C-alpha positions as CSV (number, residue, x, y, z in Angstrom):
1,M,-30.4,-82.1,8.8
2,S,-31.3,-78.1,8.6
3,N,-29.1,-76.3,10.7
4,P,-30.6,-74.6,13.5
5,L,-28.8,-71.4,13.2
6,D,-29.4,-71.1,9.5
7,N,-32.5,-68.4,8.4
8,S,-33.2,-68.8,5.4
9,E,-35.6,-71.8,6.7
10,R,-37.3,-68.9,8.8
11,T,-40.3,-67.7,7.5
12,V,-40.7,-64.0,7.3
13,D,-43.9,-62.8,8.9
14,P,-45.6,-60.0,7.0
15,V,-47.1,-58.0,10.3
16,R,-43.6,-57.2,12.0
17,E,-42.2,-56.8,8.7
18,R,-44.8,-53.7,8.1
19,R,-44.7,-52.8,11.5
20,A,-41.2,-52.8,10.9
21,Q,-41.7,-50.4,8.2
22,V,-44.9,-48.1,9.8
23,A,-41.5,-48.2,13.1
24,K,-39.1,-46.3,10.6
25,W,-41.1,-44.0,8.8
26,T,-42.4,-43.2,12.7
27,L,-39.4,-42.4,14.0
28,L,-39.0,-40.6,10.5
29,A,-42.0,-38.4,10.7
30,N,-41.0,-38.3,14.3
31,R,-37.7,-36.5,14.2
32,I,-39.0,-33.7,11.6
33,G,-41.8,-33.3,13.4
34,Y,-39.5,-32.0,16.4
35,L,-36.9,-30.2,14.2
36,F,-40.3,-27.5,13.0
37,V,-41.5,-27.3,16.6
38,A,-37.9,-25.8,17.6
39,L,-37.6,-24.5,14.2
40,A,-41.1,-22.4,15.4
41,M,-39.5,-21.5,19.0
42,S,-36.2,-20.4,18.0
43,L,-37.7,-18.3,15.2
44,F,-40.3,-17.1,18.2
45,F,-37.2,-15.9,20.0
46,I,-35.7,-14.6,17.1
47,A,-38.4,-12.1,16.6
48,F,-39.0,-11.6,20.8
49,A,-35.2,-9.9,20.4
50,F,-35.6,-8.1,17.2
51,S,-38.6,-7.4,15.6
52,F,-42.2,-9.5,15.5
53,T,-43.0,-9.0,12.3
54,A,-47.1,-10.0,10.4
55,T,-44.1,-12.1,8.4
56,M,-42.5,-13.6,11.5
57,A,-45.7,-14.7,13.1
58,T,-46.5,-15.9,10.2
59,L,-43.7,-18.7,9.6
60,I,-43.8,-19.4,13.7
61,I,-47.2,-20.5,13.6
62,V,-47.4,-22.8,10.0
63,S,-43.9,-24.2,11.6
64,L,-45.6,-25.1,15.0
65,V,-48.8,-26.5,12.9
66,I,-46.4,-28.6,10.7
67,G,-44.8,-30.2,13.7
68,C,-47.9,-30.4,15.7
69,L,-49.3,-32.6,12.1
70,L,-46.6,-35.1,12.4
71,L,-45.8,-35.1,16.6
72,A,-49.5,-36.5,16.7
73,P,-50.1,-39.2,14.9
74,S,-45.7,-40.3,15.4
75,I,-46.2,-40.2,18.7
76,I,-49.5,-41.7,18.9
77,L,-48.0,-44.6,16.2
78,G,-44.8,-45.3,18.2
79,Y,-46.8,-46.4,21.1
80,A,-48.6,-48.0,19.8
81,I,-45.7,-50.7,18.0
82,K,-43.9,-50.6,21.5
83,A,-47.5,-51.7,22.5
84,A,-47.9,-54.8,19.9
85,E,-44.1,-55.9,20.0
86,R,-44.4,-56.3,23.5
87,D,-47.0,-58.2,23.2
88,D,-45.3,-60.2,20.7
89,I,-42.7,-61.1,23.5
90,E,-45.0,-62.3,25.8
91,R,-46.7,-63.9,23.9
92,G,-43.6,-66.1,22.9
93,F,-44.1,-65.4,19.0
């Protein structure tokens, strides 16, 4: 007889495994993206308070662009993963 609490007989769903992996990378990209946006805001206020040079403007723009490039897909993928998980739970998978 098999023990119902024994997890060794459970099959691993490759779709859910891949979804968990994508969720991990999405969360990392989300955190790094917000970090770059915060850096851009900090640099802007520092430049506004002291001296707004071309170098500071370039740093602000570059950090803001990097933050947006990381955040846009990570936010969309995050919502997609949450919706897929919610759908799996509703269907009983």
